[in-house]
C-alpha positions in Angstrom: 31.9 215.4 139.0 31.0 215.2 142.0 33.3 215.3 144.7 32.1 212.2 146.8 32.7 210.0 143.4 35.7 211.2 143.1 36.8 210.3 146.5 34.9 206.8 146.0 36.9 206.4 143.1 40.0 207.1 144.6 39.6 205.0 146.8 38.6 202.3 145.0 42.2 202.6 143.0 44.5 203.1 145.8 42.7 199.5 147.1 43.1 198.8 144.0 46.7 200.2 142.8 49.9 200.7 144.1 50.1 204.3 143.9 53.0 205.6 143.9 52.8 209.4 143.1 50.1 211.9 142.6 50.2 211.9 139.2 50.2 207.8 138.9 46.8 209.1 140.5 46.1 211.1 138.2 46.4 209.4 135.6 44.2 206.1 136.9 41.3 208.9 137.4 41.4 210.3 133.7 41.5 207.1 132.9 38.5 206.7 134.4 37.0 209.7 133.4 38.1 212.4 135.8 39.7 214.8 134.7 41.4 216.2 138.4 44.1 219.0 139.5 46.9 218.5 141.3 45.6 221.0 144.0 42.3 218.9 144.1 44.0 215.4 144.4 46.1 216.4 146.8 43.0 217.7 148.7 41.0 214.4 148.7 44.3 212.8 149.1 44.3 214.7 152.9 40.6 215.0 153.4 40.8 210.3 152.8 43.3 210.5 154.8 45.7 208.4 153.2 49.1 208.0 153.7 52.3 206.6 151.9 53.5 204.0 153.9 56.8 201.8 152.5 56.8 198.3 151.6 59.1 195.7 151.5 61.3 196.4 148.8 61.3 199.5 149.9 59.4 201.8 147.4 56.5 204.1 149.3 53.5 203.7 148.0 49.2 205.0 149.2 47.8 203.5 151.6 44.1 203.6 152.5 44.9 204.3 156.9 41.8 203.7 158.4 42.1 205.9 162.4 38.4 205.0 162.9 38.6 201.5 162.5 42.4 200.8 164.0 40.9 202.7 167.4 37.9 200.2 167.4 40.1 197.2 167.8 41.7 198.9 170.5 38.8 199.2 172.3 37.1 195.8 171.0 40.8 194.2 172.4 40.5 196.1 175.9 36.8 194.7 176.5 38.8 191.2 175.6 41.2 191.6 178.1 38.7 192.6 181.1 35.8 190.6 180.0 37.5 186.7 179.0 37.5 184.4 181.8 38.5 181.0 180.4 39.9 179.8 177.9 40.0 176.1 177.7 39.6 172.9 175.0 37.5 169.9 175.5 39.4 167.9 172.6 37.8 168.5 169.9 36.7 172.6 169.6 38.0 175.7 172.3 35.7 177.4 174.2 36.6 180.9 175.9 34.3 181.8 178.8 32.9 185.5 179.6 31.1 187.5 181.8 28.2 187.9 181.3 26.9 189.6 178.1 30.2 190.2 176.7 31.1 186.7 174.2 30.4 188.2 170.8 32.5 191.6 171.5 35.2 188.9 172.5 34.2 186.9 169.3 35.0 190.2 167.3 38.7 190.9 168.7 39.2 187.0 168.4 38.4 187.6 164.7 40.1 190.7 163.8 43.1 188.7 165.2 42.9 185.8 162.2 44.6 183.1 163.9 45.0 179.8 162.6 43.1 176.9 162.4 39.7 178.9 163.3 37.0 176.3 160.9 34.2 178.6 162.7 32.6 180.1 165.5 29.5 180.6 168.1 29.0 183.5 170.7 26.3 183.4 172.7 26.2 185.7 176.1 28.8 184.4 178.0 30.0 182.0 176.2 32.2 181.1 172.4 32.7 178.0 170.9 35.0 177.7 168.1 35.1 174.6 165.9 39.2 173.9 164.6 40.2 172.7 161.3 42.8 171.3 162.9 42.3 169.5 166.4 45.7 168.9 166.6 46.8 172.5 167.0 44.1 173.2 170.1 46.8 174.2 172.6 48.3 176.4 169.9 44.6 178.0 169.2 44.4 178.2 173.0 47.8 179.9 174.2 47.1 182.3 170.9 43.8 183.8 172.5 45.4 183.8 175.4 48.5 185.6 174.4 45.6 189.0 173.1 44.8 188.7 176.6 48.1 189.1 177.7 
């Protein structure tokens, strides 16, 4: 099996299973028809930037750490903080005004924040319209968006 295919399978297995040891990973690979040595699995883990993270129960398992995604989110948040001019609501929806040509990027930051009560979003050139799932939560959503700026 080609290295790329094996590594893709490793990523899928780690994403879909709580794997605590390389031996468990090796067993899952073998049950998928892939035979790999401990040294090969160890190299794959290093190349794929897979780390062990602690669960709420205090155990450790493998997880995919996406440093590229994290650094992109950090950049998006910086743009968001410098581009948002106002956040308000009109009783029906939240309206976010941004400097020209940044509304789409700012909407991505809002999406990444996974805020409650957002039903949908439309981003234009310098304005984002956010439909809410509960109009009584408009003030709370405005506060949540403003907290990203701080």
